[in-house]
N, C-alpha and C positions, 0 to 999 in steps of 0.2 A: 298544789304548789309546794316545792321544796320539802322533802321529807327527811327523816333522821338518818342521813348518810353523810359522812365527812370524807372528802377525797383529799389526798395530799397533792399540792399543786406546784410546788417549787420547781419541779422539773418541767412543768408545762409552761411556766412563765416565759422562758426565752422564745418558745414557739409563738405565743401571742404577740410578743414584742417584734418578732421577725416579720409579722404581717405588715408592719409599718404603720405609723400613725397618720391618719388623715387630718388630724387636728391642725388648726391654724390659730396660733396664739394671737390674741387680739387684746387691745386695750379696752377695759371697761370704761364707760363714761362715768367720771366721778361726779355724782350729783351733789349739789349743795344740800344742806339740811332742809331748806325750804322746798327744793325740788323733790327730794326724797319724800317728804311729807305730802306733797301734792300728788305724787304718783300713788302713794299708799292709800290715799283717800279719794281717788278718782271714783266717779260713778262706775258701776252700780254700788248702792249702799251696802254696808255690812249686813250679813245674814242675821236675821232676828231669831232664828231657831235652827236646830240641827236638821230638821226635816222640812224646811221651807224652801221656796224658790226652786232652783234646779235640782237640789237634792230630793225634793218631793217626787220628782220623776225618775230618779236613779235608785232610790231605796226600795227596790223591788227585786225579786228573783230574776236573773238575766242570763239563764243558761243558753249557750249557743244553740242556734237553730230552733228557737221556740218563739211562740207568738209574743211573749213578753220582751224577748230580745229585739224582735222586729219593731215593737213599739218604742223601745228606748232608742234604737237607731233612728227612727223617724223623728223623735224629739231632738236628738243631737243635730240631725240634719236641719231641722227647722231653726234652731238657734244660730247655726253658722251661716245658713242661707240669709237670714235676716241681717247678719253682720256684713254680708257681702263677700264672704270668703269663697274660694274655689273648693269644690268638693270632689273627692275621688273615692269611689267604693271599690275596694279590692275584695271581690267575692270569689270564693273557690270551695270545692268540696274535697273532703279527705276522710279516709278511714280512721276510726277511733275504736276503742274497746266496746263502744255501744253501737258500732256500725258506721255507715257513712253519715257525716255531718256537714252541713253547709256553714261556712264561716264568712264573716264580712268585716274587714278592717276599714275603718273610717278615717280618711286623711283630709285634713283641712289646711289650706295654704293661703296666706294673705296675698302674696304677690308671686304668681307662678312664673313670672319672667325673671325673678331675681336669681342670680347664679349660685347663691349659697343659702343654706337653711339652718336655723336653730330649731331643733325638733324637741318639743315637749310631748311626753307620752304617758299613757296609763292604759291598763286593760279595762274594758267595760263589761266583760262577761263575769258571771258569778259561778261558783263551783256547783257541779251537779251532785246531789245527794238523792238516794233512792226515795226517801220520804218527802223530798221537795221542801220548799219554803226557805232555803238559805238565801239571805240577802247580800251579805258581804259589804257592810257599810264602810269599813276601813279597807276592804279588799274587793273592789276598789272604787266604790261609789264616791267617797270623799275626794280622792285624788282627781277623778274625772271632773267633779264640780269645781275644783280649784283651777283646772285647766280652762274651763269655761269662763271663770271669773277673770283670769289673766287676759283671755281673748277679748272679753267685753270691755275691760278697763283700757287696754292698749290700742284697740282698733281705731278710736278717734285720733290718737297720736300718729299711728301708722298712716292713716288716710291723709291727715294734714301734711305730713312730710312728703307723701307721694304727690300731692297737689302742688306743693312748693317746687319740687323738682321738675314736674311737668311744666310749670309756669316759668322755669328758668331762674327761680329765685331761691335756690337752696341755701341753707345756713352754712357759713364757713367762718371758722376762727382758727387761732393758733392751736387750739386743743380739740377741735371737732370739725370733721368734714362730713356733712350730711349725705352727700352723694355716695361717698365711700361706705358709710354706715348702712345705707339703704341697699347695698348689694347683698346683704344678709337679711332674709325675710324670716318670718315666724311661721312654723308649721306645727300643727297639733295632730297627733295620731292617737286614735282610740283602738287598741288592739283587741281582737276577738280571740277566744280560745286559749287564753293563757293557762287556765286551770286544767289539771289532769282529770280525766274521767274515771280512771281506775287508780293507778299508782304513778307518781312522778318519775318519768324516765325521759331520755332524750327524744323519744318519739311520742309519748303521751304527755305532752305539755307544750306550751308556747306555740300552738298551731299557727296563729295569725302572724306572729313576728317571724317565725321560720319561713313562712311563705313569702312575706313581703321582702325580707332580706335577700332571699334567693332571686326574687323577681327583679329587684332594683340592681342587684349585682350583675344581672344578665342584660340589663337595659342600657345600651350605650347612648351617650349624649350626642346630639346632632352636631354636625361640623361647625355650626355657627355659635355653639356654646362657648362661653369665656374659657372654660377649662380645656376644651379641645384646642383652642387657638394657642394656649400656653404649653400644652403637653400632647404630643402626638402618640407616644407609646410609653406605657400601655394605655390603650384608649380609655378615657374616663367613662365611668358609668354613673347612674343616678346616685349610687352610694357616695361617690366622691363629692357630691354637692352638700352632704350633711356635715356641718361643722362638728356637731356633737349631738348625741341622743341622750336626752335627760328623761329618766324613767322614774315616775312617782308610784309608790305602792305601799300598802299597809299604813296609811297615814290617817290622822284624825282622832286617834285615841290620846288620852293624857300621857304626858311624860315621854315623848319620843326621844330616841337616841340615834343620831345619824353619823355615819362614818364615811370617809372617803376611801374607796377601794382601788382606784386606778390612778397611777402616778401622773399620767399626762393630763388629767383633769383635776388634780389637787388644787390648782390655781383657781378654778371655777368654784370648787367647794369652799375655798377661803373667802371668795367674794360672797357666797351665800351666808357664811358665818358673819362676815362684816356687815352685810345688810341687816341681819337679825340684831347684831349688836347696836347698830345705829337706830333701828326702830325702837328697841327697848330703852336706849338712852334718851330718846325723844318722847317717851311715854306713849308710843303708838301701838303698843300691845297691851293686852289686859293683865292686870296684876294677879298674883296668885298662881301663875303658871311656872313650871320648871324653867329656870333661867337659861342654862346652857343646853341647847339641843344638838349642837354640832361638836363632835368630839375633837379634842386637840391631838388625839392619837390617831394616826391614819391606819387603815387596814394594810395588809401585806400585799406586795406587788404580785399580780397575776391571778388573783382570786377574788371571789365575792359571793354573794347570794344569788343562786340561779333564778332567772326571771326572764322577762321578755327582751332584755338587752342581749342575752347570750348569742343569738344568731348574728346580730350586728357586730358585737365584740369580736367574734371569730372571723369576721371579714374585715377587721381593721378599723371599724368606726369608733371614735372616742366615746366613752360612756361616763355619765354622771348618774349614779344610781341612788335615789333618795328613798330609802326604806329603813324603817326603824328596826334595830336589833338590840335586844331580843324582840321577837314579834309580840304584838298585843296578845294578852291572855285570852282573847276571844277568837284567835285565829282558827278558822275552819270549824267554828262552833256556831250553833244557832243564835248565840248571844251576840254575834257580830251584826247587830242591827243599829237603829238610831240611838239606842241607849249606850252604845259603845263609844259614841262620838262626844267630843268636848267642844262646845261652841267657841270658847276662847282660843283653843288650839286651831280650829278651822280658820278663824279670822286671821290668826297670826300667820298660818301657812299662806293664805291668800296674799297678805301684804308682803311677805318675804319674796314670794315668787313674782309679784308685780314689780317690785323694786329691782330684783336681780335680773329679770328679763329685760326691763327698760334699760338697765345699765349695759347689758350685753348688746342690745340692738341700738344703743346710742340715742335713746329717747328721753325727753323731759317734758313735763306738762306745760311749761311756759314757752316752749319753742314757738317762735313766730310772734309772740306777744310783744306789744310795743314796749321798748326799753329793756327787754329781756336779753341777757347775754346768751350766746350760743354755746359757750364753753362752760367749764366748771365754775360755779359761783363760790361765794365765800363759804367757808366751812367745808369745802370739798376735801376729801381725804385721799391719801395715796393708797396703793395696793397694800393689803394687810401683810404683815410679816409672816413668812412661812412658819407653820406650826411644827412642833417637835414630831419626829417620826417614831413609830413604835414598830420594831421589827417582828414582834410576835403576832401571829395570826389571831384574829378575833373569831371565836366559834361559839355556836350554841348547839343545843341538842335537837333543834327542830329546823335546821336549815341545811341545804345542800351547798357546799362550797366547792367551787370549780373554776376553771379558767373561763 
């Protein structure tokens, strides 16, 4: 992943912008303090150790096209099958510096009939080293486990809403239209083949996301799809159904520092920061952690850290890249194992992503409960004030910055 090469991108920024945003600015559901706390503390319970629960199955070497990778895939499949999500396996073979390798992207969708998708993603493979044994706890076992936690926590809310709509009793208020909110479903992607086998280049990296972006860009929507009825030309593809691709990587170590790299998703980044602020103010994160994780200074337009989002970004898909910079000091070292993870940090990431995702999808834990309001309750806050901009690019010596 990302080696010590810095590219100048300011000339490339207009080209990326010219691709045209697919983003659809939407109102986050403003949760009351009580609703936020309820979402943050939904089952399953908080992890009691960095290597317990799902992480126990993910903290293993997971090099693409190995028996261990197949076992991890089977475990992920078992989790989402139990939750009742639709599974799609994007399996393909491609040449690498080590010869032909079979890759498998795992795609899980709550409601395949929904016209739009919020995509949360992470790569599940671990980097190949000749001596073997590399786990990649922050890279990217922990982000994968957080995605599972979000799915487990919010699936009951998504199912309950789907049942209300099917019964003809959706919640409707001056501030919340449940049928409209349900048009955007949650999709979770575990990318295979993010890591380079030899040296990070355009071709020796992000194998899975490159394949999936190309596949979806060439897959036209059926004539009955909502987007096709609204727009005849250019004919919409599966990529047009993606509101935003949120990518988690290199998370779980102490003292993360997160920056917003793309202007069209700054507003989503601000909602993440606001969710974290409210969780801390409510005492719902552990004490002793670094307070501010989300930078008030934004990255420069047109560039960021190279990762699985690159193929989607180049095709015009809005991106929210959640990656700590500078990288954890265990990056691509054998020390990137369970000892690199901080339990309080992991729990905080889980709660931030639960609350942010619920707000994006318009979910609350008390929806449908007797006496519960469908709209924002007392204590709900408006969108956060835009943060100051920093025109200077953020760089490190161990990342590849590119459009």
